[in-house]
Short mmCIF file of the C-alpha atoms (twelve columns), coordinates in Angstrom:
data_MODEL
# 
_entry.id   MODEL 
# 
loop_
_atom_site.group_PDB 
_atom_site.id 
_atom_site.type_symbol 
_atom_site.label_atom_id 
_atom_site.label_alt_id 
_atom_site.label_comp_id 
_atom_site.label_asym_id 
_atom_site.label_seq_id 
_atom_site.Cartn_x 
_atom_site.Cartn_y 
_atom_site.Cartn_z 
_atom_site.pdbx_PDB_model_num 
ATOM 1   C CA . UNK A 1   -19.411 -30.954 19.847  1 
ATOM 2   C CA . UNK A 2   -17.215 -29.564 16.584  1 
ATOM 3   C CA . UNK A 3   -15.189 -31.089 14.663  1 
ATOM 4   C CA . UNK A 4   -12.130 -30.670 16.082  1 
ATOM 5   C CA . UNK A 5   -13.386 -32.018 18.774  1 
ATOM 6   C CA . UNK A 6   -15.245 -35.372 18.010  1 
ATOM 7   C CA . UNK A 7   -11.659 -36.312 15.518  1 
ATOM 8   C CA . UNK A 8   -8.831  -35.435 18.221  1 
ATOM 9   C CA . UNK A 9   -5.345  -36.685 17.240  1 
ATOM 10  C CA . UNK A 10  -4.222  -39.394 18.207  1 
ATOM 11  C CA . UNK A 11  -0.232  -39.962 19.732  1 
ATOM 12  C CA . UNK A 12  0.953   -38.531 23.542  1 
ATOM 13  C CA . UNK A 13  -0.319  -36.716 25.374  1 
ATOM 14  C CA . UNK A 14  1.905   -33.855 24.703  1 
ATOM 15  C CA . UNK A 15  1.095   -34.449 21.032  1 
ATOM 16  C CA . UNK A 16  -2.575  -34.136 21.744  1 
ATOM 17  C CA . UNK A 17  -2.565  -30.671 23.540  1 
ATOM 18  C CA . UNK A 18  -0.004  -29.245 21.044  1 
ATOM 19  C CA . UNK A 19  -1.500  -30.587 17.590  1 
ATOM 20  C CA . UNK A 20  -5.363  -29.032 18.013  1 
ATOM 21  C CA . UNK A 21  -4.044  -25.391 17.911  1 
ATOM 22  C CA . UNK A 22  -1.476  -25.773 14.961  1 
ATOM 23  C CA . UNK A 23  -3.504  -27.197 12.779  1 
ATOM 24  C CA . UNK A 24  -6.237  -25.180 13.316  1 
ATOM 25  C CA . UNK A 25  -3.927  -22.306 12.724  1 
ATOM 26  C CA . UNK A 26  -2.672  -23.472 10.167  1 
ATOM 27  C CA . UNK A 27  -6.349  -24.966 8.640   1 
ATOM 28  C CA . UNK A 28  -7.361  -20.997 8.782   1 
ATOM 29  C CA . UNK A 29  -4.328  -19.442 6.942   1 
ATOM 30  C CA . UNK A 30  -5.783  -22.050 4.724   1 
ATOM 31  C CA . UNK A 31  -9.190  -20.742 4.505   1 
ATOM 32  C CA . UNK A 32  -7.360  -17.147 4.618   1 
ATOM 33  C CA . UNK A 33  -5.470  -17.872 1.281   1 
ATOM 34  C CA . UNK A 34  -8.047  -19.791 -0.410  1 
ATOM 35  C CA . UNK A 35  -10.179 -16.016 -1.717  1 
ATOM 36  C CA . UNK A 36  -5.736  -14.892 -2.630  1 
ATOM 37  C CA . UNK A 37  -5.544  -17.987 -4.818  1 
ATOM 38  C CA . UNK A 38  -8.639  -17.931 -6.987  1 
ATOM 39  C CA . UNK A 39  -8.690  -13.475 -6.936  1 
ATOM 40  C CA . UNK A 40  -5.019  -14.150 -8.868  1 
ATOM 41  C CA . UNK A 41  -6.136  -16.724 -11.202 1 
ATOM 42  C CA . UNK A 42  -9.163  -15.588 -12.000 1 
ATOM 43  C CA . UNK A 43  -7.966  -12.225 -13.033 1 
ATOM 44  C CA . UNK A 44  -5.315  -14.217 -14.739 1 
ATOM 45  C CA . UNK A 45  -7.375  -16.028 -16.676 1 
ATOM 46  C CA . UNK A 46  -9.539  -13.138 -18.015 1 
ATOM 47  C CA . UNK A 47  -6.377  -10.707 -18.574 1 
ATOM 48  C CA . UNK A 48  -5.095  -13.836 -21.062 1 
ATOM 49  C CA . UNK A 49  -7.994  -14.082 -22.238 1 
ATOM 50  C CA . UNK A 50  -8.256  -10.491 -23.482 1 
ATOM 51  C CA . UNK A 51  -4.054  -10.552 -24.496 1 
ATOM 52  C CA . UNK A 52  -4.971  -13.621 -27.019 1 
ATOM 53  C CA . UNK A 53  -8.192  -11.414 -28.085 1 
ATOM 54  C CA . UNK A 54  -5.966  -8.506  -28.802 1 
ATOM 55  C CA . UNK A 55  -3.569  -11.422 -31.487 1 
ATOM 56  C CA . UNK A 56  -0.779  -11.625 -28.624 1 
ATOM 57  C CA . UNK A 57  0.711   -14.930 -26.726 1 
ATOM 58  C CA . UNK A 58  -0.465  -14.810 -23.040 1 
ATOM 59  C CA . UNK A 59  2.119   -17.517 -22.031 1 
ATOM 60  C CA . UNK A 60  4.881   -15.618 -23.424 1 
ATOM 61  C CA . UNK A 61  3.425   -12.542 -21.869 1 
ATOM 62  C CA . UNK A 62  2.762   -13.533 -18.678 1 
ATOM 63  C CA . UNK A 63  6.045   -15.440 -18.183 1 
ATOM 64  C CA . UNK A 64  7.950   -12.121 -18.876 1 
ATOM 65  C CA . UNK A 65  5.962   -10.067 -16.534 1 
ATOM 66  C CA . UNK A 66  6.380   -12.630 -14.127 1 
ATOM 67  C CA . UNK A 67  10.122  -13.710 -15.266 1 
ATOM 68  C CA . UNK A 68  11.900  -9.705  -15.737 1 
ATOM 69  C CA . UNK A 69  12.067  -8.578  -11.813 1 
ATOM 70  C CA . UNK A 70  14.667  -11.606 -11.097 1 
ATOM 71  C CA . UNK A 71  16.133  -12.209 -14.183 1 
ATOM 72  C CA . UNK A 72  19.116  -10.116 -13.533 1 
ATOM 73  C CA . UNK A 73  20.623  -7.831  -10.815 1 
ATOM 74  C CA . UNK A 74  18.954  -5.294  -12.754 1 
ATOM 75  C CA . UNK A 75  15.575  -6.095  -13.317 1 
ATOM 76  C CA . UNK A 76  15.165  -6.759  -8.916  1 
ATOM 77  C CA . UNK A 77  17.420  -3.559  -8.479  1 
ATOM 78  C CA . UNK A 78  14.221  -2.268  -10.600 1 
ATOM 79  C CA . UNK A 79  11.247  -3.908  -8.712  1 
ATOM 80  C CA . UNK A 80  13.312  -3.195  -5.232  1 
ATOM 81  C CA . UNK A 81  12.950  1.137   -6.296  1 
ATOM 82  C CA . UNK A 82  9.136   0.374   -7.319  1 
ATOM 83  C CA . UNK A 83  8.602   -1.647  -4.676  1 
ATOM 84  C CA . UNK A 84  9.945   1.595   -1.806  1 
ATOM 85  C CA . UNK A 85  7.296   4.487   -3.043  1 
ATOM 86  C CA . UNK A 86  4.382   1.873   -3.212  1 
ATOM 87  C CA . UNK A 87  4.978   0.462   -0.011  1 
ATOM 88  C CA . UNK A 88  5.173   3.992   1.634   1 
ATOM 89  C CA . UNK A 89  2.085   5.211   -0.270  1 
ATOM 90  C CA . UNK A 90  -0.059  1.979   0.510   1 
ATOM 91  C CA . UNK A 91  0.841   2.382   3.950   1 
ATOM 92  C CA . UNK A 92  -0.022  6.487   3.682   1 
ATOM 93  C CA . UNK A 93  -2.969  5.441   2.435   1 
ATOM 94  C CA . UNK A 94  -4.091  2.127   4.793   1 
ATOM 95  C CA . UNK A 95  -2.749  4.150   8.192   1 
ATOM 96  C CA . UNK A 96  -5.854  6.258   7.908   1 
ATOM 97  C CA . UNK A 97  -7.657  3.202   6.820   1 
ATOM 98  C CA . UNK A 98  -7.611  1.561   9.953   1 
ATOM 99  C CA . UNK A 99  -9.587  4.569   11.596  1 
ATOM 100 C CA . UNK A 100 -12.175 4.517   9.072   1 
ATOM 101 C CA . UNK A 101 -10.911 7.392   7.362   1 
ATOM 102 C CA . UNK A 102 -10.145 8.113   3.709   1 
ATOM 103 C CA . UNK A 103 -6.458  9.404   3.159   1 
ATOM 104 C CA . UNK A 104 -6.651  9.477   -1.368  1 
ATOM 105 C CA . UNK A 105 -3.918  12.366  -1.052  1 
ATOM 106 C CA . UNK A 106 -1.148  10.610  -1.158  1 
ATOM 107 C CA . UNK A 107 0.256   12.013  -4.306  1 
ATOM 108 C CA . UNK A 108 0.063   15.430  -3.321  1 
ATOM 109 C CA . UNK A 109 1.567   14.605  0.257   1 
ATOM 110 C CA . UNK A 110 4.096   12.720  -2.423  1 
ATOM 111 C CA . UNK A 111 4.826   15.811  -4.442  1 
ATOM 112 C CA . UNK A 112 4.856   18.218  -1.203  1 
ATOM 113 C CA . UNK A 113 7.358   15.945  -0.017  1 
ATOM 114 C CA . UNK A 114 9.339   16.326  -2.803  1 
ATOM 115 C CA . UNK A 115 9.435   19.807  -3.138  1 
ATOM 116 C CA . UNK A 116 10.414  19.728  0.338   1 
ATOM 117 C CA . UNK A 117 13.595  17.830  -0.837  1 
ATOM 118 C CA . UNK A 118 14.400  19.172  -3.498  1 
ATOM 119 C CA . UNK A 119 13.823  22.799  -1.808  1 
ATOM 120 C CA . UNK A 120 16.308  21.660  0.883   1 
ATOM 121 C CA . UNK A 121 18.860  20.205  -1.237  1 
ATOM 122 C CA . UNK A 122 19.140  22.820  -3.676  1 
ATOM 123 C CA . UNK A 123 19.583  25.441  -1.168  1 
ATOM 124 C CA . UNK A 124 21.708  24.188  1.577   1 
ATOM 125 C CA . UNK A 125 24.025  22.310  -1.643  1 
ATOM 126 C CA . UNK A 126 27.283  23.107  0.626   1 
ATOM 127 C CA . UNK A 127 26.445  21.346  3.447   1 
ATOM 128 C CA . UNK A 128 28.498  17.620  4.475   1 
ATOM 129 C CA . UNK A 129 25.997  14.826  3.681   1 
ATOM 130 C CA . UNK A 130 25.774  13.832  7.447   1 
ATOM 131 C CA . UNK A 131 23.716  17.251  7.747   1 
ATOM 132 C CA . UNK A 132 22.485  17.538  4.635   1 
ATOM 133 C CA . UNK A 133 20.835  13.873  3.877   1 
ATOM 134 C CA . UNK A 134 19.014  13.533  7.262   1 
ATOM 135 C CA . UNK A 135 17.923  16.774  6.179   1 
ATOM 136 C CA . UNK A 136 16.337  16.329  3.083   1 
ATOM 137 C CA . UNK A 137 14.248  13.378  4.677   1 
ATOM 138 C CA . UNK A 138 13.373  15.282  7.237   1 
ATOM 139 C CA . UNK A 139 11.943  18.141  5.618   1 
ATOM 140 C CA . UNK A 140 10.393  15.990  2.657   1 
ATOM 141 C CA . UNK A 141 8.404   13.182  5.806   1 
ATOM 142 C CA . UNK A 142 7.645   16.836  7.536   1 
ATOM 143 C CA . UNK A 143 6.249   18.788  4.581   1 
ATOM 144 C CA . UNK A 144 4.055   15.880  3.624   1 
ATOM 145 C CA . UNK A 145 2.545   15.661  6.962   1 
ATOM 146 C CA . UNK A 146 1.792   18.943  7.026   1 
ATOM 147 C CA . UNK A 147 -0.007  19.134  3.779   1 
ATOM 148 C CA . UNK A 148 -1.784  16.147  4.883   1 
ATOM 149 C CA . UNK A 149 -2.622  17.783  8.230   1 
ATOM 150 C CA . UNK A 150 -4.555  20.528  6.557   1 
ATOM 151 C CA . UNK A 151 -6.804  18.099  5.648   1 
ATOM 152 C CA . UNK A 152 -6.615  16.754  8.757   1 
ATOM 153 C CA . UNK A 153 -7.854  19.933  10.458  1 
ATOM 154 C CA . UNK A 154 -10.643 20.445  8.112   1 
ATOM 155 C CA . UNK A 155 -12.046 17.016  8.696   1 
ATOM 156 C CA . UNK A 156 -11.342 17.509  12.575  1 
ATOM 157 C CA . UNK A 157 -12.393 21.687  13.110  1 
ATOM 158 C CA . UNK A 158 -15.458 22.275  10.109  1 
ATOM 159 C CA . UNK A 159 -16.289 18.816  9.433   1 
ATOM 160 C CA . UNK A 160 -14.985 18.373  5.753   1 
ATOM 161 C CA . UNK A 161 -14.843 15.297  4.009   1 
ATOM 162 C CA . UNK A 162 -10.976 14.289  3.841   1 
ATOM 163 C CA . UNK A 163 -11.832 12.185  0.636   1 
ATOM 164 C CA . UNK A 164 -12.744 15.994  -0.828  1 
ATOM 165 C CA . UNK A 165 -10.215 17.847  0.486   1 
ATOM 166 C CA . UNK A 166 -7.470  15.011  0.271   1 
ATOM 167 C CA . UNK A 167 -8.687  15.211  -4.084  1 
ATOM 168 C CA . UNK A 168 -8.687  18.915  -4.198  1 
ATOM 169 C CA . UNK A 169 -5.611  19.055  -1.690  1 
ATOM 170 C CA . UNK A 170 -3.754  17.103  -4.669  1 
ATOM 171 C CA . UNK A 171 -4.731  19.234  -7.212  1 
ATOM 172 C CA . UNK A 172 -3.209  22.236  -5.520  1 
ATOM 173 C CA . UNK A 173 0.353   20.130  -5.076  1 
ATOM 174 C CA . UNK A 174 0.545   20.133  -8.567  1 
ATOM 175 C CA . UNK A 175 0.189   23.525  -9.590  1 
ATOM 176 C CA . UNK A 176 3.230   24.556  -6.369  1 
ATOM 177 C CA . UNK A 177 5.158   21.284  -8.289  1 
ATOM 178 C CA . UNK A 178 4.799   23.460  -11.408 1 
ATOM 179 C CA . UNK A 179 5.915   26.584  -10.127 1 
ATOM 180 C CA . UNK A 180 8.788   25.474  -8.260  1 
ATOM 181 C CA . UNK A 181 10.170  23.136  -11.012 1 
ATOM 182 C CA . UNK A 182 9.442   25.855  -14.043 1 
ATOM 183 C CA . UNK A 183 10.274  28.612  -12.230 1 
ATOM 184 C CA . UNK A 184 11.808  29.154  -8.956  1 
ATOM 185 C CA . UNK A 185 14.999  26.621  -8.907  1 
ATOM 186 C CA . UNK A 186 14.153  25.055  -13.035 1 
ATOM 187 C CA . UNK A 187 17.020  23.609  -14.861 1 
ATOM 188 C CA . UNK A 188 16.523  25.410  -18.057 1 
ATOM 189 C CA . UNK A 189 19.194  22.285  -19.624 1 
ATOM 190 C CA . UNK A 190 16.040  19.886  -18.638 1 
ATOM 191 C CA . UNK A 191 13.910  20.778  -21.535 1 
ATOM 192 C CA . UNK A 192 10.090  20.635  -18.872 1 
ATOM 193 C CA . UNK A 193 9.228   21.084  -16.033 1 
ATOM 194 C CA . UNK A 194 12.199  19.916  -13.738 1 
ATOM 195 C CA . UNK A 195 14.254  21.606  -10.969 1 
ATOM 196 C CA . UNK A 196 18.406  21.616  -11.204 1 
ATOM 197 C CA . UNK A 197 19.916  19.199  -9.334  1 
ATOM 198 C CA . UNK A 198 20.255  18.466  -4.854  1 
ATOM 199 C CA . UNK A 199 24.031  18.841  -3.608  1 
ATOM 200 C CA . UNK A 200 25.898  15.271  -3.830  1 
ATOM 201 C CA . UNK A 201 25.206  15.368  0.267   1 
ATOM 202 C CA . UNK A 202 21.639  14.885  0.026   1 
ATOM 203 C CA . UNK A 203 22.078  11.439  -2.831  1 
ATOM 204 C CA . UNK A 204 21.512  8.415   -0.297  1 
ATOM 205 C CA . UNK A 205 24.621  6.401   -1.142  1 
ATOM 206 C CA . UNK A 206 24.024  2.965   -3.343  1 
ATOM 207 C CA . UNK A 207 24.463  -0.620  -2.137  1 
ATOM 208 C CA . UNK A 208 25.727  -2.755  -4.960  1 
ATOM 209 C CA . UNK A 209 25.884  -2.874  -8.616  1 
ATOM 210 C CA . UNK A 210 23.487  -1.573  -10.248 1 
ATOM 211 C CA . UNK A 211 23.509  -0.066  -7.475  1 
ATOM 212 C CA . UNK A 212 20.494  -0.017  -5.108  1 
ATOM 213 C CA . UNK A 213 20.241  3.506   -2.789  1 
ATOM 214 C CA . UNK A 214 19.723  2.949   0.866   1 
ATOM 215 C CA . UNK A 215 16.128  4.477   0.646   1 
ATOM 216 C CA . UNK A 216 14.723  0.798   0.227   1 
ATOM 217 C CA . UNK A 217 16.301  -0.297  4.411   1 
ATOM 218 C CA . UNK A 218 14.836  2.588   5.785   1 
ATOM 219 C CA . UNK A 219 11.024  1.681   3.189   1 
ATOM 220 C CA . UNK A 220 11.867  -1.436  5.526   1 
ATOM 221 C CA . UNK A 221 12.239  -0.519  8.887   1 
ATOM 222 C CA . UNK A 222 9.739   2.056   8.557   1 
ATOM 223 C CA . UNK A 223 7.171   -0.965  7.317   1 
ATOM 224 C CA . UNK A 224 8.812   -3.172  10.328  1 
ATOM 225 C CA . UNK A 225 7.949   -0.385  12.650  1 
ATOM 226 C CA . UNK A 226 4.293   0.263   11.175  1 
ATOM 227 C CA . UNK A 227 3.283   -3.327  11.620  1 
ATOM 228 C CA . UNK A 228 4.698   -3.705  14.632  1 
ATOM 229 C CA . UNK A 229 3.077   -0.429  16.373  1 
ATOM 230 C CA . UNK A 230 -0.113  -1.366  14.791  1 
ATOM 231 C CA . UNK A 231 -0.588  -5.086  16.522  1 
ATOM 232 C CA . UNK A 232 1.360   -3.700  19.580  1 
ATOM 233 C CA . UNK A 233 0.829   -0.953  21.011  1 
ATOM 234 C CA . UNK A 234 -1.789  1.454   22.683  1 
ATOM 235 C CA . UNK A 235 -1.861  3.708   19.561  1 
ATOM 236 C CA . UNK A 236 -2.772  0.285   17.573  1 
ATOM 237 C CA . UNK A 237 -5.259  -0.783  19.584  1 
ATOM 238 C CA . UNK A 238 -6.907  2.875   19.645  1 
ATOM 239 C CA . UNK A 239 -6.852  2.836   15.621  1 
ATOM 240 C CA . UNK A 240 -7.763  -0.227  15.134  1 
ATOM 241 C CA . UNK A 241 -11.078 0.642   18.012  1 
ATOM 242 C CA . UNK A 242 -12.108 3.675   15.920  1 
ATOM 243 C CA . UNK A 243 -12.209 2.505   12.696  1 
ATOM 244 C CA . UNK A 244 -14.551 -0.453  14.011  1 
ATOM 245 C CA . UNK A 245 -17.161 1.296   16.050  1 
ATOM 246 C CA . UNK A 246 -16.275 5.012   16.887  1 
ATOM 247 C CA . UNK A 247 -19.415 5.717   19.174  1 
ATOM 248 C CA . UNK A 248 -17.802 2.574   21.166  1 
ATOM 249 C CA . UNK A 249 -14.742 4.148   21.493  1 
ATOM 250 C CA . UNK A 250 -15.592 7.610   22.294  1 
ATOM 251 C CA . UNK A 251 -17.494 5.536   24.730  1 
ATOM 252 C CA . UNK A 252 -14.109 4.177   26.773  1 
ATOM 253 C CA . UNK A 253 -12.988 6.907   26.589  1 
ATOM 254 C CA . UNK A 254 -10.604 6.647   23.235  1 
ATOM 255 C CA . UNK A 255 -10.050 10.295  21.940  1 
ATOM 256 C CA . UNK A 256 -11.572 9.216   18.068  1 
ATOM 257 C CA . UNK A 257 -10.829 13.100  16.619  1 
ATOM 258 C CA . UNK A 258 -7.325  12.768  17.619  1 
ATOM 259 C CA . UNK A 259 -6.751  9.374   16.398  1 
ATOM 260 C CA . UNK A 260 -8.015  10.097  13.448  1 
ATOM 261 C CA . UNK A 261 -6.452  13.440  13.251  1 
ATOM 262 C CA . UNK A 262 -2.865  11.314  13.659  1 
ATOM 263 C CA . UNK A 263 -3.349  8.743   11.427  1 
ATOM 264 C CA . UNK A 264 -4.381  10.813  8.740   1 
ATOM 265 C CA . UNK A 265 -0.412  13.066  10.184  1 
ATOM 266 C CA . UNK A 266 1.528   9.976   10.397  1 
ATOM 267 C CA . UNK A 267 -0.109  8.989   6.084   1 
ATOM 268 C CA . UNK A 268 1.074   12.400  5.131   1 
ATOM 269 C CA . UNK A 269 4.772   11.886  6.912   1 
ATOM 270 C CA . UNK A 270 4.803   8.060   5.521   1 
ATOM 271 C CA . UNK A 271 3.334   10.107  1.556   1 
ATOM 272 C CA . UNK A 272 6.113   12.965  1.790   1 
ATOM 273 C CA . UNK A 273 8.892   9.906   2.467   1 
ATOM 274 C CA . UNK A 274 7.824   8.086   -0.499  1 
ATOM 275 C CA . UNK A 275 8.939   12.117  -2.668  1 
ATOM 276 C CA . UNK A 276 11.967  12.060  -0.329  1 
ATOM 277 C CA . UNK A 277 13.039  9.535   -1.142  1 
ATOM 278 C CA . UNK A 278 12.282  9.764   -4.757  1 
ATOM 279 C CA . UNK A 279 13.783  12.984  -4.948  1 
ATOM 280 C CA . UNK A 280 17.447  11.608  -3.372  1 
ATOM 281 C CA . UNK A 281 17.698  8.114   -4.506  1 
ATOM 282 C CA . UNK A 282 16.426  8.287   -8.003  1 
ATOM 283 C CA . UNK A 283 16.003  11.540  -9.514  1 
ATOM 284 C CA . UNK A 284 18.665  13.774  -7.750  1 
ATOM 285 C CA . UNK A 285 15.526  16.199  -8.406  1 
ATOM 286 C CA . UNK A 286 12.205  16.732  -8.658  1 
ATOM 287 C CA . UNK A 287 10.403  16.625  -11.835 1 
ATOM 288 C CA . UNK A 288 6.408   16.629  -13.168 1 
ATOM 289 C CA . UNK A 289 5.126   12.764  -13.051 1 
ATOM 290 C CA . UNK A 290 8.050   11.980  -10.410 1 
ATOM 291 C CA . UNK A 291 4.305   11.154  -8.333  1 
ATOM 292 C CA . UNK A 292 3.915   8.409   -11.034 1 
ATOM 293 C CA . UNK A 293 0.536   5.897   -10.580 1 
ATOM 294 C CA . UNK A 294 1.587   5.566   -7.291  1 
ATOM 295 C CA . UNK A 295 -1.380  6.587   -5.730  1 
ATOM 296 C CA . UNK A 296 -3.488  4.231   -7.577  1 
ATOM 297 C CA . UNK A 297 -1.806  1.531   -7.048  1 
ATOM 298 C CA . UNK A 298 -1.208  2.454   -3.210  1 
ATOM 299 C CA . UNK A 299 -5.264  1.879   -3.038  1 
ATOM 300 C CA . UNK A 300 -5.309  -1.308  -4.969  1 
ATOM 301 C CA . UNK A 301 -2.324  -2.362  -2.840  1 
ATOM 302 C CA . UNK A 302 -4.340  -1.103  0.651   1 
ATOM 303 C CA . UNK A 303 -7.305  -2.446  -0.671  1 
ATOM 304 C CA . UNK A 304 -5.730  -5.884  -1.318  1 
ATOM 305 C CA . UNK A 305 -4.165  -5.912  2.192   1 
ATOM 306 C CA . UNK A 306 -7.401  -5.668  3.806   1 
ATOM 307 C CA . UNK A 307 -5.811  -3.239  5.861   1 
ATOM 308 C CA . UNK A 308 -3.065  -5.112  6.934   1 
ATOM 309 C CA . UNK A 309 -0.222  -3.105  7.869   1 
ATOM 310 C CA . UNK A 310 1.757   -6.407  7.796   1 
ATOM 311 C CA . UNK A 311 0.724   -7.582  5.034   1 
ATOM 312 C CA . UNK A 312 1.362   -4.680  2.741   1 
ATOM 313 C CA . UNK A 313 5.089   -4.808  2.277   1 
ATOM 314 C CA . UNK A 314 4.404   -7.724  0.332   1 
ATOM 315 C CA . UNK A 315 1.329   -6.868  -1.696  1 
ATOM 316 C CA . UNK A 316 3.124   -4.164  -2.700  1 
ATOM 317 C CA . UNK A 317 6.544   -6.023  -3.489  1 
ATOM 318 C CA . UNK A 318 3.443   -8.256  -6.099  1 
ATOM 319 C CA . UNK A 319 2.326   -5.407  -7.234  1 
ATOM 320 C CA . UNK A 320 6.250   -3.491  -8.392  1 
ATOM 321 C CA . UNK A 321 6.659   -7.073  -10.161 1 
ATOM 322 C CA . UNK A 322 4.413   -6.467  -12.022 1 
ATOM 323 C CA . UNK A 323 4.986   -3.013  -12.573 1 
ATOM 324 C CA . UNK A 324 8.375   -3.922  -13.712 1 
ATOM 325 C CA . UNK A 325 7.855   -6.513  -15.540 1 
ATOM 326 C CA . UNK A 326 4.867   -4.239  -17.810 1 
ATOM 327 C CA . UNK A 327 8.111   -2.887  -20.245 1 
ATOM 328 C CA . UNK A 328 9.004   -6.499  -20.674 1 
ATOM 329 C CA . UNK A 329 5.749   -7.586  -21.931 1 
ATOM 330 C CA . UNK A 330 5.372   -5.044  -24.269 1 
ATOM 331 C CA . UNK A 331 9.081   -5.666  -25.925 1 
ATOM 332 C CA . UNK A 332 9.006   -9.379  -26.108 1 
ATOM 333 C CA . UNK A 333 4.980   -10.439 -26.293 1 
ATOM 334 C CA . UNK A 334 3.700   -6.718  -27.831 1 
ATOM 335 C CA . UNK A 335 0.745   -7.272  -25.656 1 
ATOM 336 C CA . UNK A 336 0.257   -3.315  -24.569 1 
ATOM 337 C CA . UNK A 337 1.371   -1.960  -20.625 1 
ATOM 338 C CA . UNK A 338 -1.838  -1.183  -19.634 1 
ATOM 339 C CA . UNK A 339 -2.410  -4.504  -19.589 1 
ATOM 340 C CA . UNK A 340 -1.112  -4.912  -16.088 1 
ATOM 341 C CA . UNK A 341 -2.786  -2.314  -14.848 1 
ATOM 342 C CA . UNK A 342 -5.882  -4.559  -16.173 1 
ATOM 343 C CA . UNK A 343 -4.534  -7.392  -14.321 1 
ATOM 344 C CA . UNK A 344 -3.693  -5.012  -10.928 1 
ATOM 345 C CA . UNK A 345 -7.483  -4.051  -10.730 1 
ATOM 346 C CA . UNK A 346 -9.737  -7.148  -11.494 1 
ATOM 347 C CA . UNK A 347 -7.346  -9.011  -8.752  1 
ATOM 348 C CA . UNK A 348 -9.145  -6.206  -6.535  1 
ATOM 349 C CA . UNK A 349 -12.442 -6.981  -7.980  1 
ATOM 350 C CA . UNK A 350 -12.444 -10.436 -7.729  1 
ATOM 351 C CA . UNK A 351 -11.217 -10.229 -4.316  1 
ATOM 352 C CA . UNK A 352 -13.816 -8.155  -3.761  1 
ATOM 353 C CA . UNK A 353 -16.555 -10.375 -5.148  1 
ATOM 354 C CA . UNK A 354 -15.338 -13.080 -3.222  1 
ATOM 355 C CA . UNK A 355 -15.768 -11.141 -0.302  1 
ATOM 356 C CA . UNK A 356 -19.439 -11.026 -1.191  1 
ATOM 357 C CA . UNK A 357 -20.036 -14.237 -2.117  1 
ATOM 358 C CA . UNK A 358 -17.951 -15.346 1.132   1 
ATOM 359 C CA . UNK A 359 -20.892 -12.933 3.333   1 
ATOM 360 C CA . UNK A 360 -23.552 -14.600 1.319   1 
ATOM 361 C CA . UNK A 361 -22.440 -18.137 1.891   1 
ATOM 362 C CA . UNK A 362 -21.814 -17.634 5.566   1 
ATOM 363 C CA . UNK A 363 -25.841 -15.946 6.237   1 
ATOM 364 C CA . UNK A 364 -27.415 -18.794 4.151   1 
ATOM 365 C CA . UNK A 365 -25.409 -20.888 6.118   1 
ATOM 366 C CA . UNK A 366 -26.693 -19.590 9.020   1 
ATOM 367 C CA . UNK A 367 -30.075 -19.352 7.889   1 
ATOM 368 C CA . UNK A 368 -30.168 -23.226 7.917   1 
ATOM 369 C CA . UNK A 369 -28.408 -23.516 11.083  1 
ATOM 370 C CA . UNK A 370 -31.285 -21.584 12.466  1 
ATOM 371 C CA . UNK A 371 -34.221 -23.448 10.823  1 
ATOM 372 C CA . UNK A 372 -32.660 -27.091 11.769  1 
ATOM 373 C CA . UNK A 373 -32.691 -25.333 15.570  1 
ATOM 374 C CA . UNK A 374 -36.392 -24.690 14.982  1 
ATOM 375 C CA . UNK A 375 -37.350 -28.038 13.620  1 
ATOM 376 C CA . UNK A 376 -35.196 -29.771 16.290  1 
ATOM 377 C CA . UNK A 377 -37.170 -27.565 18.979  1 
ATOM 378 C CA . UNK A 378 -40.842 -28.010 18.161  1 
ATOM 379 C CA . UNK A 379 -42.293 -31.313 18.284  1 
ATOM 380 C CA . UNK A 380 -43.245 -33.428 15.390  1 
ATOM 381 C CA . UNK A 381 -41.640 -30.409 13.184  1 
ATOM 382 C CA . UNK A 382 -39.797 -31.346 9.704   1 
ATOM 383 C CA . UNK A 383 -36.418 -32.258 9.851   1 
# 
């Protein structure tokens, strides 16, 4: 008999009927949070030691990196502007991951999205905003989807590993961006690989002071839709089924190839949307390096969230806080900004280590239970 049944709560009949499920849910949530708390604390301890070894004050560094986003309106706007592409790139990694596929081409898809958005914003700059702005967003999204579709087609038709194809296409996208920004629509006064600015009608409107571009609201909407569809739609069920057991899914009539291809194309569209929003909301043009380190951080976020589309936006916000606070940390304490990337990587590393430790503990517990059961079933055997 389980401990939950042995220790039944006292009270009314209604209390007895309702309390165990609620208590069990709270207990399971608390247990699920333990590895995250331990991973974060362990990462901060290790990085704190590293900062001290480098001759800086860990307390001052951590205070700066954690509070900069909430100190004033400017810090918060910078954080949500960083959060938007991080969330989209994380979803672009997590959605194919649900089907057992690895999309490592998020930055290439984002670059193509930015190129598509800039191309429309520059060549059709005379169109009114009501036409031009949606067109910029749609074309950027489609450009990313098409770029990911190349890898999906190679994967499905010729069994080319999607990791290899997406990584190689990233390098191709760098050359496409360089050609567009240096030759086709180059801004001669910019002094680098930068395109001409897009038309005023292609710029996302801002909200408040300092202005937060409305692309943030679009990303929030996309995040909610993705999370709901993952849990409550047929497509979401098929995605999870293929990821859990592709062979069994085939036997039950799920077209696993179509699910995998669709997941890659949707992921590319989300990454392309990130590129379009960066062009329309932040830079008003595309430029070399627009992808920043969003791919690496997107993979880290997707893995920390364990592929959960519901968790991705929250993890992305935490990473955005760290990224925005990195510059403040360097100014206040002198610790290099690269410390933040080390911190983020260690959080993921310790979380993965906790998974291994948990699995080994479960195996050991199962082994002890099996030995006790065997000893009980064998007369005269020692306990």
